[in-house]
N, C-alpha and C positions, 0 to 999 in steps of 0.2 A: 310442166306441170310439177308441183309440188306434194308428194302425198307423204305428210309422218305421222307413225303410229305409235305412242306411246309404250313404255318397256310396260309398264304394270297390265295395257290389253294385251298388247301380244305376246305377253309370258305368261298369262294367266293361266295357263295349264302347264305347267312345266318349260322345260327348255326343250327339249326333245325335238317338239311340234315345227317351232319358228327355223331351228335348225334345217328340217325337212322339206318344207316349204320353201327354203331356199332351191333347193337342188337343181330343179329345172330349170331355173336361171343361168346356174354354173354349168347345163349340159349344153343349154345352147349354146352361150359364149364361145366365141374364137379367140378374143384376144385380153385378156385382163391386165386390167394394169391396180397396183395398190400400195399405198404411199402409208406408212404408220409412222407415227411420233411417240407412241407411247405402246404399242403392245407388237411383238413377233405377228403376224396375218397368218389367221386361221389354216388358210391351205399351206401354210408351212410348220406348221406348230406339230412338234412332239406330241404323244401322247399327255407325259406327265404335265407338258406344260397348260395342253387343252384343258385336261384336268385341273391346273390349279385356277386356271380361269375361270372356268365357267363354275367350279365350286366357288369362288368368289362373289360372282356374279348372283350363282342361287342364294347366297348367306343372304347378301346386299337386299334383294329384293324380290325372290322367289320363293312361296308357300310350298311347292311341290319339288319335291325330291327325285328328278330323275336326271341327275348329272352321269351317272354311268351313259344310258341311251343317250345322250346329245353328245359325249363323246364319240359314242361307235360311230352316230352319223356324221360329224365330223371328220373323222378319222376315214370312212367310208367315200366322201367327196373328194379326198386326196388322191384316187385313185385317178382323178383328171389329167394330176400330173405327169401320168406315166401312159397317159393312151395316145399320144399323138394327137396333131392336127388343131392341137392347141398355142398359145402364144402366152407365158404369163412373166410379167416383168413387174418385181417388188423392191420398192422402194423404205427402209427404214431408218429414222432417226440415229445416229450413233447412241445417244441415251438408252433407246430401248433392248442395248446391248449388253446394258449395265445396268439397269432398273428390273428388275424380274420379279416373279410373282410362282409361289410355292418354296422359294428355299436355296440355293445355292446351289445343291446337288439338281434341281429342275434344270436352273438357269443353265446350267454344266452342260447338260444334257443337249440342252435347246442350241447352246452356242454349237457344237460339234455336228448338232444335224445342219445346222447353217452354212457350215464350212464343206458339208456333200453335195450341197445342191447343186455345184457346176457341174455336172456328173449327168444332169437331164440337160441334155440338149435345148430344150425349149423354155428353161426357165433361168430369166436372170436376177439377178441380188443385187442392189447398189446400196451404201450404203451413204447418206450425209451427213460428213465429220461436222462434228461440234466446233464451232470458231467463233472468233468476234468481227467477221466481216463480211456475213453472208450477208445475198443479194435478195433471199429470199426466203424469208421468217417461215420454223415450224405452224403449218396448217393443222385444221381437225385430219382426222386420220379417214379416208375412203377409197373405195373401190369403183372403177372403170368399167363397166361390161361392154365390149366393142366400143361402137358410140351413139350407145342405145337410151343407156342408164347408168347414174352413178347414184351411192349408195351412201351414206355417212351415220354413222352413230354420234348422237350424241348423249349429252347426259341425263335428258328426261328423255330418249326415243331414236326411234329409227324415222331416218331419212330418205324417201326415193326421189330422184328430179332426172325428169325424161324430156325436159324443154331441150331444144339442140343448144341455143344460146348458154344455157348454165352449164348444160356438160362439157362446150365448148371450153368455156373457164376453167374445168378442172381437168382436161385436157391440156390444157395450158399451164395450170399450175404443175402439174406433173409432169412435163416438159425440163420445165424450170428448174423444181428439183432435183430432175434424175440429170440434168447439164453438173448440176453441183453436186452429185453423188461421184464417189470412187466406187469402182467395179472391181473384179476378176482378182490380183493376188494383193489391190490395194485394199480391198474392202476386207480380205481374207486376213490381213495384216491387221485393222482394227476388231474383228473378232476375237483373233487371237491373241491380243493384247487387253478383250475386255475378259476371256478365260482366266489368261495368266493374272488377272488379277482378284479370281474367285480364291487366289491359294489351293 
């Protein structure tokens, strides 16, 4: 089953309510997989990066300014990373490390934060290197919650998929992207390279 909700309808009361409404899904999920070709995923964003992202969204499409509250909700959600009993796998395209929002200082803080994620035992981070001979091209960013649901953020709205066949297609895409990603020290080298390029 597909369910698509347009941003206008979803965010008519501001950004905090949609952030809060997703919390039960996050709380009941035990295995998270996230791929992003555009931004650092919300669960591993710094406060400054989150604020820059949500402020840009608010300016572009939301009349209500509740960015401060929405940032707090997203920051509270991050305690799931430390609770135990869950596994998190994050994949980002290398371009995510260099295309920031909020300026060089915000991006530098975010990159430094990514370097610390290895200290969390249940959190894995992979970076898909930019290269000319990829076997899998970048796709839209998506979240897989256990094997039950996939969420995709589109230009027009928020798409939820629960059909097992569709979920399986995203699981396959994630596995292929994860295979082409680098992890551990090789991922850290790409992050440090992006950090150095900021001067």
